[in-house]
N, C-alpha and C positions, 0 to 999 in steps of 0.2 A: 515392445519397448524393453521389457525386462531381460529378454534373451540377449539383445544387443548390449545392454548395460553389463551383463555378467561376462560377456566376451571381452569387453573393454577392461573390466576389472581383472580377469585372468591374465590379460596382456600387461597388467601393471599400470594402467592408465587411470588417472584421477578424473572424476566426473563433476562438472558444475551444472546445476539446474537453475534456470530462470523461469519461474512460474508466471504466466501472464494470462490475461483475458483477451489478448489481441488488440487491434486498433493501435498498433505500436507507435510510439513517439520517441523523442530524443531521450526521455527519462528511461524508458525501457532499454534503449540501445546503450545507455551508460551501464546498466546492469550487465548486459551482454559483454560489453568491453571489459568490465572487471572480471567476469567469469572466464573470458578468453585469456586474460593475463594470468589467472591463478590455477588453471586446470588444463589437462591434456585434451579433454573432450568437453564440449558445451552442448547441452540439450536445452531447448526452449519449448515449454509447453504453452499451447494456446487452447484455452477452454473457458467459455463463458459459463460459469458455475451457477446453475439455476437455484441451488439450495441456499445460496448466500444472499439472494434477493428476496425482499419482502413482497407481500401481495400487491402493494401499491407502488412498487419501485419500477425501475426502467429496464427490466430484463428484455422485453420485446423490442425496445428501440436502442438497446446498447449498441454502440458502433461496431461494425464488423467489416473487415476488408482483408480476407485471408490471402488474396493474390498479392496485395501490396506488402503484407507482413512477410510472406515467403521471399519476396524480392529483397527486402531490407535485411532479412536474416541470412540470405545467401551471400550478400555483399559483405556481411560482417563475419563470414567464415564459420557460422554455426554448423556443428556436425550433424545434428538431428533436430527435427521439429516434431513434437509429439502433439497430435491433435485428436484426442479421444472423442468418441461419440457419447452423447448423454446416456444413451441406453447401455453403453459399456461401463460407464462410471457408476450409474445408478440403475441396475436392472429392476424390473417391476417388483420383484420380491425383496429387494434390499430394504433394511430397516435400521441399520446401525448408523449412529451419528457420534461424533467426537466432541465432547464438551470440555472446555478449559475453564476452570473456575477462577474466581478472583479478578484477575486483570481483564477478563472479557466482559465484566458486568457493568461498570460505569460508562458514561458518555456514549460512545458509539454502540456499546452493548445495550444500553438502555434505549437509545434512539432507534435502533434497528434490531428488535428482538429476533434471535435466531441467526443473525448475520455471522457472528464469529463461530457458531457451531458449524455453519456451512463452510466457512474458511478452514477451520481446523480439520474437518472431514476431508475436504478436497486435498489439502496439503498432505495429510497422512496418506491418502491414496496415491498422490503423485510421488511422494518419497518411496512408497512401496514399489511403484512401477518403474522408477528410474534408478533407485538406490544411489543417490548422489553422495559425494563427499562433502559438498558445499551447496547451499541454496542461497539465492540472491533476491533481496527485497529492497524496496525503496523507502527511505525515511519519511516520505510524504504520508504513507499509511502507518504512522507511528504506533498506534494501538494494535494494528494487525501484526506488526513486527514483534511487539511485546507478547502477544498471544502465541505466535509461532515459536518464539524463543522458549516460552514456558512449556509448550507442547513438546518440543524436541528434547528439552531437559527432563521433563517428567516421565516421558515414555522411552527414554534412553534410545532415541532413534539414530544416534551416531552421525548426525548431519550437522555440520557447522553452519550457523546462520550468519550470513554476511549482509551488512546493511550499507546501502549506497546513499550519499547525501541527496536531498531533493534537488532536482534540476528545474530551473526557473527560466521564464521568458525574460527579455531585457527589462521589462517593467516590473518584474518581481513575481508575477503570477506563476504559481507552481504548475508544471505540466501535468495534465490529466486528460485521459481519453474523453471525459465528459465536457471538456472545454469547448468542444465542437458544438454543443447545444446552445452556447451563449450568443445572443444577438450583439450588435455593435455596442449599444449603450450598456448592456449587461456585462460585456467583456471589459469595458472600461471600469465599471463599478466593481468588478471582481478584484481589481488591484488593491482594494481596501484591506484585504486579508494580509498581504505582505506589508502594507503600511502599518497596520496594527502591530504586527510582529516586530517590525523595525523599531517602533516606539517603545514596545515592551522591553526589547533588548537594551535600548538606550536608558530606560528607567532602571533596569537591573544593574547596568554598568555604573549608574550614578549612585547605587547603594540601596535601592529598594528591594526588599526581600519578602515582604508580606504577600502571600499568594492572593489574598482577597483584594488588596489594593491594586496589585498588578491586574487582577481580573477586571476590576472596575475600569482601569485604564484601557484595557483591550475592548471591553464592551462599549465604552464611550467612543472610541475610534471607529469601531464597526458600525455603531449606531448613527454616525455622521453621514453615512451613505444611504439615501432614501430607498434605493432598490434592494437593499440587503435586509433579509429577515434572519436574525441570529437564532440559531438553535442552542448553541452553548459556546462558552469561552472559559477555559480554566487553566490553571497553572499547577502541574502535577508531577509526581515522580515518574520518570520514563519507564521504569520496570513494573510498577504496580498500578499506575494511573490513579493514585490517591494522593491527597495533599499530605505534607508539603512537598515541593519539588521546584524544578526550574524549567520544565518543559511546558511551553504555552501551546495549547491545542484548541482548535475552534472548528465549528461547523456552521455553515450558513446556507440559506437558500436565496438564489437570485432568479426570479421568475420561477421556472419549473426545474431549475438545475440546482442540485445540492453539491456544495464544494467543501472540502476539508483542507486544513493546512496546520502546520506546527513548526515550532523552532525552540531549541534550547536557549533560553534567554541568557544563560551564562556565557554564551558564545557570541561573537560579533555577527550581526545579520549582514550577509554579503549579497543578498538578492536585490 
């Protein structure tokens, strides 16, 4: 991959990278669309990164459909699809991991120990392999975005981090590859996340600024759905993931499926 990237760069062509774990949906394709509009060359990586999954998480059953992904990306005019093997990314003797302090520690970092270290490591390796000018991430993974931005800034990686707004279903549910795990009743219950965010945005628009009172509002709405087990709901600064701030972030479990969502309450909720 690196040889091709350097040939593009010698030719004066800008490169956009869209890192994914496959099982592509309309949210991923929105990232590709923005990358296509802003770069001469678009590379999409597909790699289910084992080191960002915990021991009791869904690595083994994470959805995979490389044939369908290839077809979608070909139709979108992607220039290259990078599908590295696990043994190439992490040879048996490899021992280096990339740790981003501060922003990686609360919330998702606490709930999923080692997760962001895995994310930071694979992103660093993908940037080294592709040498992109820009890399595209979805707002749905807001804390991941903050971690990657910190990583790129601290290590002077020379990659512009571009963030694309969350893509939602008509009923407000944020698109996620894990949505396929949901049964019919669970799928309906999952809409409580967007309903809570909508109510939070309405309260913020009405003048509420106290993050603790906003958190109570979010928790009450999420708790009104019997199928939902809340892991956390907080209102934080989007750069540091500490209070105070206006970004509402939440994680819940519905059956065996873990879902996250977020919204900046200072903005109208359009989902």
